[in-house]
C-alpha positions in Angstrom: 106.7 113.3 -17.9 107.1 109.7 -18.0 104.9 107.5 -20.2 104.5 103.7 -19.7 102.6 101.5 -22.1 100.8 98.9 -20.0 99.1 97.0 -22.7 97.5 97.5 -26.1 94.5 99.6 -24.4 96.2 101.1 -21.4 98.8 103.7 -20.9 100.2 105.2 -17.7 101.6 108.8 -17.1 103.6 110.2 -14.4 103.9 114.0 -14.3 105.5 116.1 -11.5 104.0 119.3 -10.4 107.2 121.1 -11.5 106.7 119.7 -14.9 103.0 120.8 -14.9 104.3 124.4 -14.1 106.9 124.3 -16.8 104.1 123.7 -19.2 102.4 126.7 -18.2 99.7 125.5 -15.7 99.3 126.0 -12.0 98.7 123.0 -9.6 95.5 124.5 -8.2 93.9 125.1 -11.8 94.4 121.5 -12.9 91.7 120.5 -10.2 89.3 123.6 -10.2 89.5 124.9 -13.8 87.9 122.5 -16.0 89.2 123.8 -19.3 92.8 124.0 -18.1 92.5 120.5 -16.7 91.2 119.3 -20.1 94.0 121.2 -21.9 96.8 119.4 -19.8 95.1 116.0 -20.4 95.0 116.6 -24.2 98.6 117.7 -24.2 99.6 114.4 -22.4 97.5 112.2 -24.7 99.0 114.0 -27.9 102.5 113.1 -26.5 101.4 109.6 -25.9 100.1 109.4 -29.5 103.5 110.6 -30.8 105.6 108.5 -28.7 103.5 105.3 -28.2 101.0 105.5 -31.0 98.2 105.4 -28.5 95.3 107.2 -30.2 92.5 108.9 -28.2 89.5 107.5 -30.0 86.4 106.1 -28.4 85.4 106.1 -24.8 88.2 106.5 -22.2 88.5 105.4 -18.5 90.8 107.7 -16.6 92.1 107.0 -13.0 93.9 110.0 -11.5 96.0 109.5 -8.5 97.4 112.6 -6.7 100.9 111.8 -5.2 103.1 114.0 -3.0 105.3 115.3 -6.1 102.9 114.9 -9.0 100.1 113.0 -10.5 99.9 109.4 -11.8 97.2 109.0 -14.4 96.1 105.7 -16.1 94.1 105.9 -19.3 92.3 102.8 -20.6 90.7 102.9 -24.0 87.3 101.2 -24.3 86.5 98.7 -27.0 83.2 99.1 -28.8 81.2 95.9 -29.7 77.5 96.1 -30.8 77.1 99.3 -29.0 78.5 98.1 -25.8 81.7 99.3 -24.2 84.3 96.7 -23.1 87.0 98.0 -20.5 89.9 95.9 -19.3 91.1 98.1 -16.4 94.5 96.8 -14.9 94.2 97.4 -11.2 94.1 95.6 -7.9 90.8 95.0 -6.0 92.0 97.4 -3.1 92.7 100.1 -5.8 89.2 99.9 -7.1 87.9 100.7 -3.5 90.5 103.7 -3.2 90.3 105.2 -6.6 90.2 109.0 -6.9 89.2 110.9 -10.1 89.4 114.5 -10.9 85.8 115.9 -11.5 87.0 118.0 -14.4 88.1 114.9 -16.2 84.9 113.2 -15.3 83.0 116.0 -16.9 85.1 115.7 -20.0 84.8 111.9 -20.3 80.9 112.4 -20.2 81.2 113.6 -23.7 82.8 110.3 -24.9 80.0 108.2 -23.3 76.8 109.2 -25.2 73.6 107.4 -24.2 70.2 106.8 -25.8 66.9 107.3 -24.1 67.2 104.0 -22.4 70.6 104.9 -20.9 72.5 102.5 -23.2 75.9 103.6 -24.4 76.2 104.8 -28.0 79.5 105.1 -30.0 80.5 108.7 -30.8 81.9 108.7 -34.3 82.7 112.4 -34.3 86.4 113.5 -35.0 87.9 116.9 -34.2 91.2 117.8 -35.5 93.5 121.0 -35.3 95.1 121.6 -38.8 98.1 123.8 -39.1 99.2 125.8 -42.2 102.4 127.3 -43.4 100.7 130.3 -44.8 97.4 131.7 -45.7 97.7 130.6 -49.3 97.4 127.0 -48.2 94.2 127.8 -46.2 92.7 129.5 -49.3 93.6 126.6 -51.6 92.0 124.1 -49.0 88.8 126.2 -49.0 88.5 125.9 -52.9 89.2 122.2 -53.1 87.3 120.9 -50.0 83.7 121.8 -50.0 82.2 119.1 -47.8 79.7 120.0 -45.1 81.7 120.0 -41.9 82.2 122.3 -39.0 85.3 124.6 -39.2 86.8 127.6 -37.4 89.7 129.6 -38.3 92.5 130.9 -35.8 95.8 132.4 -35.6 98.4 131.6 -32.9 102.2 132.6 -32.7 102.2 133.7 -36.3 100.7 130.7 -37.8 97.1 129.8 -39.1 95.0 126.9 -37.9 91.7 125.5 -38.8 89.8 123.5 -36.2 87.7 120.9 -38.0 85.0 118.6 -36.6 83.8 115.6 -38.7 80.5 114.5 -37.0 78.8 111.1 -36.8 76.9 111.6 -40.0 80.1 110.4 -41.7 81.5 106.8 -41.4 85.0 106.3 -40.1 86.2 105.5 -43.5 84.6 108.8 -44.9 86.3 110.8 -42.1 89.7 109.3 -42.8 89.3 110.1 -46.5 88.3 113.8 -45.8 91.1 114.2 -43.2 93.5 112.9 -45.9 92.3 115.4 -48.4 92.7 118.3 -45.9 96.3 117.3 -44.9 97.4 117.6 -48.5 97.4 121.3 -47.7 98.3 121.4 -44.1 99.5 119.2 -41.1 98.0 117.8 -38.0 99.0 120.0 -35.2 99.8 118.9 -31.8 98.8 122.2 -30.2 95.3 121.8 -28.6 92.4 123.9 -29.6 92.1 124.9 -25.9 95.6 126.6 -25.9 94.8 128.3 -29.3 91.5 129.6 -28.2 93.0 131.0 -24.9 96.3 132.6 -26.3 95.4 132.9 -30.0 93.0 134.9 -32.1 89.7 133.6 -33.4 89.3 134.9 -36.9 86.2 133.1 -38.1 84.1 131.3 -35.5 82.0 129.0 -37.8 81.7 127.8 -41.4 85.3 129.1 -41.8 86.2 127.2 -45.0 82.9 128.4 -46.7 83.6 132.1 -45.7 87.3 132.0 -46.8 86.2 130.5 -50.2 83.7 133.4 -50.7 86.1 136.1 -49.6 88.9 134.8 -51.8 86.8 133.8 -54.8 
């Protein structure tokens, strides 16, 4: 996969169908299976974050162009100001009239653009992270140290343990960063998506994972 940084808020991917298949996806399911399309997208965004420090936060605008040998995907990160979204999308006028988007990705992005009763866009402050752990003892230690009210689930995948945590909008960005830093003292931020873990791994505890682990290993 090729990654090109266009500017501070825009990044471009080019991925061949052969590369897509090597990653364990089929060409057809990218277009017709919503979850698999999202999984591929999140994998690509994780690589962009690792290589180009392009974080997937806030609303995103995604252009998907189907080419003969692969996909060209342009992702633009919106800037929030007083509840309004500002997008600077780098494309020519003729591209605007001939732009194609994957409906699966459109469905996914709807979650990034939450609206109030008047239809105005609201910022989504929630943050979801997959935390990996070297062994079960680290998970138990985290459960006894971290007792904040957050959504967590517990999973195993390829011999390792993972906690999927969601820090919702009731916490400020600063509070979310602080809580994430505390949790990372016991584990690490994994580049494996929750979609892959859910499909190929084992869900051990579906909800309130840290609380239940704390009770079980008192």
